[in-house]
Steps between C-alpha positions, in 0.01 A plus 500: 500500500850439358456759224335746741810484720714612204286808424622831638285810467593859558210643702220602269125472459505163321270226627739205479223254581337588167818428303500135402864405468550139395166484321459363150452855368819615673694211349366583151603865548850397614531270198381766254761742637775237487561520874506129580605447861697826524451738791304806389503849645174675409441875495143618453422869484655815371863593450442862589579670826415435782475129414873421495484339155853583395632379833316169455659455157842578648429256785421228247830562320685441828283201601563334164872501574421275798251287303584513127178311417279760668231641271334840541139534391402867477129570463452866408313704242650554155513875560699442819749286307533752216574785740780312679801509265720340768293178520657314200845554648418236761322260265802297388 
């Protein structure tokens, strides 16, 4: 309930009821990634057009100025990462 109120989703086809935030597995994943209690922006998909990947990375860079502890978890394929030379620019 409290955590669900903090989740914002850009309209997509995700079934949020199947995503178990706050579960033991979620806590282990957060710990293994060193996220602790930080807010996390998650991008799942491709970084190619028409998916607005670059714009999401740019949005994160701006959002992090407002919340310096904000983490960005990008879940993409290795080939997508390797074909996006601009992605590491925002990684710092």
